[in-house]
C-alpha positions as CSV (number, residue, x, y, z in Angstrom):
1,M,-0.4,0.0,-0.1
2,V,1.3,3.4,-0.9
3,P,0.4,6.7,1.5
4,V,-1.7,9.4,-0.8
5,E,-3.0,12.7,-0.4
6,I,-6.2,14.0,-2.2
7,D,-7.8,17.3,-1.9
8,G,-5.9,17.2,1.6
9,E,-7.1,14.0,2.6
10,S,-4.7,11.2,3.6
11,G,-5.4,7.8,2.3
12,F,-3.9,4.9,0.6
13,V,-3.8,3.0,-2.7
14,V,-3.3,-0.8,-2.9
15,R,-0.3,-0.9,-5.5
16,A,1.9,1.7,-6.4
17,E,1.9,1.7,-9.7
18,D,-1.8,3.1,-8.8
19,A,-0.2,6.0,-7.2
20,D,1.1,7.9,-10.5
21,E,-2.3,7.2,-12.5
22,L,-3.8,8.9,-9.4
23,A,-1.8,11.5,-9.3
24,A,-2.4,12.5,-12.9
25,V,-6.3,12.9,-12.5
26,P,-6.9,16.5,-13.3
27,P,-8.1,19.1,-10.6
28,A,-12.0,19.0,-9.9
29,G,-13.8,21.1,-12.7
30,E,-11.1,20.3,-15.3
31,H,-12.2,16.7,-16.0
32,P,-15.4,15.7,-18.2
33,G,-16.6,12.9,-15.7
34,D,-17.0,16.1,-13.3
35,G,-20.8,16.7,-14.0
36,P,-23.4,18.0,-13.9
37,F,-25.0,15.3,-12.9
38,L,-28.6,14.8,-11.9
39,L,-28.6,11.8,-9.9
40,P,-31.6,10.4,-9.0
41,G,-33.1,9.6,-5.3
42,F,-31.5,6.9,-3.3
43,D,-28.4,6.9,-5.9
44,P,-25.2,4.8,-4.2
45,W,-22.9,7.8,-4.8
46,V,-25.2,9.7,-2.0
47,I,-25.5,6.8,0.2
48,A,-21.9,6.3,0.4
49,P,-19.9,6.3,3.9
50,L,-20.6,9.3,6.0
51,S,-16.3,10.0,5.5
52,H,-17.8,10.8,1.6
53,R,-21.1,12.5,2.3
54,R,-19.0,14.8,4.3
55,R,-16.9,16.1,1.5
56,A,-19.9,15.7,-1.0
57,I,-22.6,17.3,0.7
58,P,-21.8,21.4,2.2
59,E,-21.9,21.7,5.9
60,G,-25.7,21.8,7.0
61,R,-27.6,20.7,3.7
62,E,-27.7,16.9,4.8
63,P,-30.8,17.3,6.3
64,E,-32.1,18.6,2.7
65,V,-30.5,15.1,1.0
66,S,-30.9,12.7,3.6
67,R,-34.6,13.0,4.5
68,T,-37.2,12.2,7.3
69,A,-37.9,8.3,7.3
70,G,-35.0,7.6,5.3
71,W,-35.5,9.7,2.2
72,I,-32.7,10.4,-0.3
73,S,-33.6,12.9,-2.0
74,P,-32.6,13.1,-5.8
75,V,-29.1,15.4,-5.9
76,L,-27.4,18.3,-8.6
77,V,-23.5,17.5,-8.5
78,V,-21.0,19.7,-10.1
79,D,-17.3,18.7,-9.8
80,G,-18.0,16.2,-7.3
81,R,-20.3,17.8,-4.6
82,V,-23.7,18.2,-3.9
83,V,-24.9,21.5,-5.5
84,G,-28.7,21.1,-4.9
85,V,-31.4,18.8,-4.9
86,W,-34.3,18.3,-7.4
87,E,-37.9,17.2,-8.5
88,R,-40.0,16.1,-11.5
89,S,-43.5,17.3,-11.7
90,G,-45.7,15.8,-14.8
91,D,-45.0,13.3,-17.3
92,G,-41.3,12.3,-18.7
93,A,-42.8,14.1,-22.3
94,T,-44.1,17.2,-21.1
95,G,-42.9,17.0,-17.1
96,T,-40.8,20.1,-15.5
97,I,-37.6,19.6,-13.3
98,A,-37.5,22.1,-10.4
99,V,-34.3,22.6,-9.0
100,R,-33.6,24.2,-5.7
101,L,-29.7,25.2,-5.1
102,F,-27.8,25.9,-2.4
103,A,-26.2,28.3,-3.7
104,P,-25.7,30.3,-7.0
105,L,-24.2,28.6,-10.2
106,P,-22.2,29.8,-13.0
107,T,-24.5,31.0,-15.9
108,A,-22.2,28.2,-18.1
109,T,-23.0,25.8,-15.5
110,R,-26.6,26.0,-15.4
111,R,-26.5,25.9,-19.5
112,A,-24.6,22.3,-18.7
113,V,-27.3,21.1,-16.7
114,T,-30.2,22.0,-18.7
115,E,-28.3,20.6,-22.0
116,R,-28.4,17.3,-19.6
117,A,-31.6,17.4,-17.8
118,G,-33.5,16.7,-21.0
119,A,-36.8,18.6,-19.7
120,D,-38.0,22.5,-18.8
121,L,-35.9,23.4,-15.5
122,V,-37.2,25.6,-12.8
123,W,-34.6,27.1,-11.0
124,T,-35.1,28.0,-7.5
């Protein structure tokens, strides 16, 4: 095992060969896999261990994601962080998606979310 530090967090990788590949991953926001993503309710990425949720969900916002009676909200993820929750109303052909942001997003990011959504969006 090889010790590594990622975003200020210490950890380990299993094989020494993996350390170089991991170090070559671009920073958040520079990787095509950074989203934005509209993840459904109960998505495994959100139901991850608490250590992951503490990094992914802004402080004070976990009750909006992990709600009463074990309900896990659909979330909007940008650059590996939960930036809001969403819900769909109506049917797939004529429905809308209401996105409640935790903080303002740049116009370009909103545009990218709209493109990925494939539905009309309402920002709240």
